[in-house]
Each structure stands twice: as structure tokens, then as C-alpha cells.
C-alpha positions as CSV (number, residue, x, y, z in Angstrom):
1,M,10.7,49.3,-56.0
2,M,7.8,48.0,-53.9
3,L,10.2,46.5,-51.3
4,N,12.1,49.9,-51.1
5,A,8.8,51.7,-50.7
6,C,7.8,49.4,-47.9
7,I,11.1,49.8,-46.1
8,G,10.7,53.6,-46.4
9,L,7.3,53.3,-44.7
10,S,8.9,51.3,-41.9
11,F,11.5,54.0,-41.4
12,L,8.8,56.7,-41.5
13,V,6.9,54.9,-38.7
14,G,10.1,54.3,-36.7
15,C,11.3,57.9,-36.9
16,G,7.8,59.3,-36.1
17,V,7.6,57.2,-33.0
18,L,11.2,57.4,-31.8
19,W,11.6,61.1,-32.4
20,R,8.3,62.4,-31.2
21,S,8.2,65.4,-29.0
22,L,6.3,63.8,-26.1
23,P,8.0,63.9,-22.7
24,E,7.5,60.1,-22.1
25,R,10.5,58.0,-23.0
26,D,8.8,54.6,-23.3
27,V,8.3,53.3,-26.8
28,P,4.8,51.8,-27.5
29,G,4.6,48.1,-27.9
30,W,2.9,48.3,-31.3
31,M,5.9,50.1,-32.8
32,F,7.7,46.8,-33.7
33,A,4.7,45.4,-35.4
34,A,4.1,48.7,-37.2
35,M,7.7,48.8,-38.5
36,M,7.8,45.1,-39.5
37,S,4.5,44.9,-41.3
38,P,5.5,46.9,-44.3
39,I,8.8,45.1,-44.6
40,I,7.1,41.7,-44.4
41,A,4.5,42.8,-46.9
42,G,7.1,44.1,-49.3
43,T,9.1,40.9,-49.0
44,V,6.1,38.7,-49.6
45,L,5.2,40.7,-52.7
46,V,8.8,40.5,-54.1
47,V,8.9,36.7,-53.4
48,A,5.5,36.2,-55.0
49,A,6.6,38.1,-58.1
50,A,9.9,36.1,-58.3
51,V,8.0,32.8,-58.0
52,R,5.5,33.9,-60.6
53,D,8.3,34.9,-63.0
54,R,10.2,31.7,-62.3
55,T,7.3,29.4,-63.0
56,S,6.1,31.3,-66.1
57,G,9.3,31.3,-68.0
């Protein structure tokens, strides 16, 4: 569920930036980092939980 929530946040940032109503067509450079950060954070949390479960039982 955490990874799904993080992917949803990434879609939220991407849609907010790509479908904005400003007349300029250039996409800001920070958008890639803003979209990838929640995905990476969610993946790290899932892998950490999997490693913890694997080592504990």
C-alpha cells in the first residue's frame, strides 16, 4: 500500500505539472526529481520491510 501511495503521489505531481494552465510549454527540470522521489522512497520502504521480514522469520 505504501508503494501504491507513493506512485500515486508521483502521478499527482506529473499531472499537475504537465497539465497546468500556464502558456509556457517547457517542463521544469525539477519535475523528474519530484516524480521519481516518491517512487524511490516507496521502493526503499518496501525493500526494507521485505528484508526485515526475511531476516526475522
